[in-house]
N, C-alpha and C positions, 0 to 999 in steps of 0.2 A: 746036926752038923756042928762040928766043934768050932771054937773061936779061931783056932789056928788056920782051919781050912778057909774060913771067911777072909781072914787077913791075907792069906796067900794070894787070893784072886783079886783083891781090891787094888784100884788104880789111883796112884797118888796124883794130886794136882800138879800141873807143870810149874816149874819154877821160872818166874818171869824175871828176865834180866832188867838191869837198871835202864838201859837204853830203850828196851821195848816199853817199859813202863812210862818213860818220858814221852815216847812216841804216841802211846795210847792217850795219855793225858793231853798232849798237844792236839790230837785229833778231836778229843772230846770238847776241848775249849773252842776249836775251830767251828764244830757243829753248833755249839751254843751261840757263839758270836755271830755267825752268819745267819742263824735263824732269827736272832733278835734284829739284825740289820735289815733283813727283808720284811720283817713284821709278821712272820709266820709263827706265832706263839702257840696257836692251837693245832692240834693234830688233824691231819686230813690229807688226802691224796692231791696235794698241790704240786705244781711244777717246780716251785722253788725248793721244796723238800727233795724232790728227785734230783735236781741239779746239785744241791749241797752234798747229798750222800754219794752221788756219782763221782764228784770230785774227791771225796774222802776215800772211796773205793779205789780210785786211780792212784792216790798217794800210798794206800796200803799195798797195792800191787807193786809199786816201785820200791817200797821198803822191803817187802818179803821177796827176795830174789829167788828163793828156792821154789816157791809155788807160783811164780809169775805167769807161767804158761797156762796152767790150769785155771788160775783166777781170771786171766784174760779171756779164756774161752767162756767161763761162766758169765763174765760181764757182757760179752757179746750176745749170749743167749738171752740174758735179762733185757738188754737194750732192744733186741729184736722183738721180744715179747711186749715190752712196754710201747714200742712204736706201733705194733699191730693194734694194741688196745686203743692208743690215741687215734689211729686212723679209723677204727670202728666207731669211736665216739664222734668224730667229725662227720662220718657218714650218717650216723644215727641222728645227729643234730640237724643236718640238711634235710634228711628224710622227714624228720619231725616238722620242720618248717613247711615243707611242701604239703605235708598232710594237713597242716592248719589252713594253708591256702585253699587246698581242694575242699576242705570242710566248709570254708567260708564262701565259696563260689555260689552255691545254691541260695544262700541268704542274700548276697549282693544282687543276684539275678532277680530275686523276688522284689527287692527294694527298687531296682530299675524299672521293672514292669509296673510296679505301683506308682512310681513317679511319672511314667509315660501316661498312665490313665489320668493322673491329676492334671498334667499339662494339657492333655486333650480336652478335658472338661473345662479348664480355664480358657483355652482358645475358643471353644464354643461360646462360652459366656462373653468373651470380648467381642466376638463376631456379632452376637446378638445385640450387644450394646452399641457397636458401630452402626449396625443397620438402623437401630432406633434413632441414633444421633443424626444419621444422614437423612432420615425421614423428617426429623424436626428441622434440619437446615433447609430442606426443600420447601417445607411448609412456610418457613420464615421468609425465604426468597419470594415465594409466590405472594405472600401477604405484603411484602415490601413493594413488589411490582404493582400490585393492585392499589396500594396506598399512594405510590408515586403518580400513577395514572389519574387517580382521583384528585391529587394535589394539583397536578397540571391543569386539569379541567376546571377546578374550583378557584384556583389562585392564578389568574393570568398576569396579575401585576403584584409582585411580592414586596415591592418597595413601599414604605410607609408614606402615603400621600400627604400626611400632615407635616412632614419635614420640608424645609425650604429647598428649592432647587439651587444647586451650586452655580454661582455666577449670576444670580438674579435676586433682586430685592423682593420683598413681600408683595409690593404693589405690582411689580412686573409679572410675578408668578400667577396673578389672577387676571392679567390682561391678555386677551386672546391674540391681539396683534403682536404683542411682545413675545408671547409664547411661540407664535408662528415664526417670527423672525429668528428667535433663538433656536428653534428646531431646524430651520434652514441653515443656520450657522453650524450646528452640530453635524448635519448631513454633509456639508461642504468639508468640514474638518475631517470627518470620517473618510470621505472619498480621497482627500489629500493624503491622509495617513496610509490608506491602502495603496495609493499610487507610489508613495515613497518606499513602502515595503517591497512592492514589486520591482522597483528600480534598484534599491539598495542591496537586496538579497536575491542573487541570481544563482540558480543551481549550476554545478560544474558541467552537467550535461548540456546546458544551454551554451556554454562557451565552446564545447566541442562541436555542437551543431553550427554555431556561427563560423567557426573555422572551416568546417566543410562547405558552408555556403560561400565563404570568401574564396575558397579554392575554385568552386564552380564559377563564381562571378569573374575571377581572374582569367579562367580559361575562356569564358565567353568574351571577355575584353580582348584577349589575344586574337581570337577568331575575328572579332569585329575590326581590330586594327589591320589584320591581313586583308580582310574584305575592303576596308577603307582604302588601303594602298592600291588594291586592284581597281577599285572604282575611280580613284584619282587618275590612275594611268588611262583608264578608258575615257574619262572626262577630258583629259588632255588631248587624246586622239580625236575625240569628237569635236573639240574646239578647233583643232587644226583642220579637220575635214570641213567644218562649217565655214571657217574663214576661206578655205580654198574654194569651196562651192560658191561663196559670195563673190570672190574675186573672179572666178571663171565666168559667172553670169554677167558681171560688169564688163568683162573684156570681150564681149560679143562671141564668146566660145571659139575664138580664133586659135587658141592654143589647146593642147590636150589637157584634160583634167588631172592626169597623173603628174605632168610636168609642174603644174601649179602647186600641187600637194608637196612635191619634193622641194620646191623653192621655199615654201612657207616653213617646212620642217627644218631646213638648213638655217634660215634666218631667225627662227624663233628661239629664244633663250629658254632652255629647259628649266633652269632654276627659278626664273621669274614666273614661268607658267606654273611651276609647282607651288610657289608662294601664293599665286592667285587662287589656285584650287583650294589650298588650305584655308585661305581667307573666306572663300565662298562657303565651304563646308563647315567652317567654324569648329574644327576638331583639333583638340590639343591632347594627344596621348601622353605627353611629357608630364602633365600635371598629375595624371593618375599614377604614373611611376614615382613621381616625387612623393605623393601621399603614401604610397606603399613603402617607400624608403623611410619616411618619417615614422610610420607605424612600426617598422622593423627596429629602428633605433630605440624607440620608447620601450618596446617589449623586451628587447635584448638588455637594455639598461636595468629594467626592473628585475629581470632574471639574474643578472650579475649581482645585484644588491641582495637578493634573496639567497644566493649561493655564497655570499661573503667575499666575493672577488672584487674588492673595492677599487684597487688600482686599475683594473680593466674597466670598471664602471666609470671612473674618472676619465679614462681615455675616450670612452663612448660619449660621455657628456660633452667633452671639449670638441670632439670632431662631429657632433651632431649637425645635420644640415639646418640652415636658417637659425642656428643657435637655439634650437627648440628646447634643449635640456640645460641651458645656461640661465636658470631662473631660481626664484626663491624656493619653489617646490623641491627642486633637486637639492638645493642647499639644506633644506630641512631633513631630507632623507639621510644625507651624510652626517648631519648634526645628531640625528637620532641614533646613529651607529655608535657615536662616542669614541673614546680612545681604546685602542687595542694594544695589549702588552706585547712589546717586541716588534711592533710594526708602526709605520708612519701614520700620523693622524689623517684619516681620509678627508676630513673637511679642509684641512690646510692644503692637502694635495690638490683638491678641487679648485681652491682659490688661486694657488700657484699656477695651475694650468690655464684657467680662463683669463687671468691677468697677463700671462706671458704671450698670449696670442691676440691681445686686444688691438694691436696695430694692424692685424689682418682684416679687420672689419671696418665698415664705413662709420658705424656709430660706436662710441665708447661703451664700456661696461656701465650699467645704470647705477644710480646713486645708492639704491638699497643694497645691491650686491657689494658695491665698493665699501659701504659702511660695515657690513657684516664681515667682509674679508679683512679689513683693518682691525676689527675687534678680535677676530680669530688669530691673526698674526701677533697682536700684542698679548693676548692671553697665553700664547705659546712661547713668549719671550723672544720672538723673532723680529726684533726691530729692524734688522738688516733687510728683511723681506719688505717690510712696510716702507722703508726708505726707497728701495728700488721701485716699488709699485707707484709711490707718489711722484717720484722724479722722472721715471722712465716710461711708464705705461700710460695707455689712454683710459683714464677713469673719469667718472662723473663725481666731482667733489660736492660735499654738502657741509653745512654748518655743524651737523652732528658728528661727521667724521673728524673735523678739526677739533671739536670739543673732546672727543675720545682721546686723540693724541695729546692734546693739552693736559688733560687730567692724568694721563699715563706719565707724562713728564713730571708732574707734581709729585707723583709717588716714587718714580725712579730718578733720584737726584743725580745719579751718575750720567744718565743719558738725557738730562733735562734740556740741555742746549740743543741737542739734535731734535728732540720732540718739539721744542718751540720753533725751530726753523721749519719743520714739516708743517706744523699748524699754521705758521705764517703763510706758507705757500698756498695751503688750502683756503685760508680766509681771504687771501688776495684774489684767488681764482673765483671765489664766490661773491666778491665785492663787499666783504665784511671788513671795512677799513679800520673800524675801531678795534676789533680783536687782533687784526694784523699789526696795528700800531702797538698794542699792548705786548705782543710777542717780541717785537723789536726792542722795546724798552726792557723787558725781562731778560733779554739776552745781553743787555748792556750796550746795545748799539744806539746810543743817544743821537749821534750825528745822523745816522741812517733814519731814525725816527723823525728828526726835524726835517730832513729832506722829504720824507713821506708826507708830513703835514703840509709842507709847502706845495707838494705835487697835487695832493687832494685837499682842496680848500673848503671842504664841507664839514670841517670839525668846528663845533660850537664851543663856547666857554664851559658849558656844563660837561661836554665830552672830555675836555682837557682836565677839568677838575676831577672827574671820575678816574681819569688816567693817573693823576697824581695820587689819588687815594689807593688805587690798586698797585701802583709802582712808585713809592715815595723816594725816588732818588734825588739827592741834592743837585746833581749835575743836570738832571732833566728839568727840575723846577727853574734853575738858573737859565737854562737855554730857552725855556718857554717865556720867561719874564724879561728877556733882553732882545735887542735887535739881532736878526739873523740874515746874513747876506744882504744887508742894506734894507731889509724889510722890518716894519714895526713889530714889537713883541706880540706874540700870540695871546699872552695872558698878562693881566696887571699883577704886579708884585704884591701890592697890598691885598688885592682880592684873593690871591693864592695863599697869602699868609693868614688872613682871617679864616679862610676855608680850612686850613690845617688845624687851627685852634678850635674851630667849631665841630670838627669830627674826631675830637680826642686824639689828635696827632701833634700834641704840644712839643714833644721831644724833637720831631722833625722840624717844626717851626723855629724852635730855639736854635737848633743846629744850623738852620738856614740863615738866621740872623747873625750867628757867629761867623759863618763863612763870609757874609756880606761885610761885616765889620772888619774882618781880616783884610779884605780887599780894599778898604777905604771908601766904601760906598754906603756907609750908614746914613750920611746926610741925604744922599740921593734917594735912599729907600724911604726916609721920612717924608721927603717932598712928594714922592709918588703916592705914598699912603694918604697924605693930607689932601692932595689933589683929587684923589678918588672919593674921599668922604669929606 
């Protein structure tokens, strides 16, 4: 073949335009850049390669418009083929995993069966050990029981006899009479303790039994009362018949017996006859009812205290018959409650109630309750209540009550005069004239104090000296050392002056001398002083 023939059929390479060349170069750079960005430098069927070249192929299809349809068809076929391959890979991967699981199941089953055998063997071993330990425990218990039985038989007295007996000396512990006496003392003490335990601790069932017994007894009492009334009526009728029969026999039986009975029945006073019958039978059902009422008040009061209804409990205590709940025991129950936030003080309510009704009873409130009530009122800063109680109610005063009010006045200077007046009333009622006189002087009522001294003439010089010491008023000393209403002085001026200097009250003595000198009585004072000594 000639050279011309060969050249005739040769195909020349296509001439690439400048734009195509730039496009190809741009695509090549895109492939290199994206490959480096995703880190796929090595060749291989990675998804990143597929995505990069698919994007490049899409751009080529868009660029080559003449072959767009055919290239698009080719791309679809390739995509479908690749998707089928991926799906087959996923299916193969899942099947491979299942195959591994199925291949491992016989091995796991073998391991489980082996573990079952090991655990069964271990359980048998534990059961054998448990049975051995239980046998050992039973043997130890049996030995312990035998040992205890032998110990009880051999050691009847476990206490060391060489030690001294508590409460006895060594000589008494070897004396038979002393030991016998001490044994008798211990037996009596043991019996006393047992008796106290039986009385102090009573089961709740015993209370229920007693309540049932009380109900039965009350029913029997009611039946007995009804029977008693019936018998009283019969007794009254028999008395009338007896008197009628006696009168009929004495009247020679001239009148009919029925007429005499009717006459006696009309003339006989029913109430007098009823009183005679009650006196003869000596039956007083009212006392039983009163005892039942007292028991009800006490139980109801305790129930209200336990429920926390203190105001109702105060009402029950105040209205209790025979003032059975107006005592120190009731006061202690209210005192134990203490103060309740947002509510009145129960103890103060109790004292207010019992003091307010003191006029309704024959006897006043006793001294102990009076003292505690005054203390409670003062502790609650209720001086107004204490004033009302002392001046208006029927109470039993005592020296302690006066001292409490007096001390409260020393602390509360604002109400000191009121407290001194109240203390004076109490001291006067109790016949404590020295303390009453001191209250008058501390109130500044010097003239009233002098009248009090003149009224009660049982004040000695020592009493007046003590009064001056406790209440060193110049006016008081002057009144005591001069005539009063035509009567001689109660105290010598010189004696009073020397007493002031002897008890370290020199300032009062000097002030007294100054007052006397101002009045022009210095000479008279000196004369009195020299006459005394």
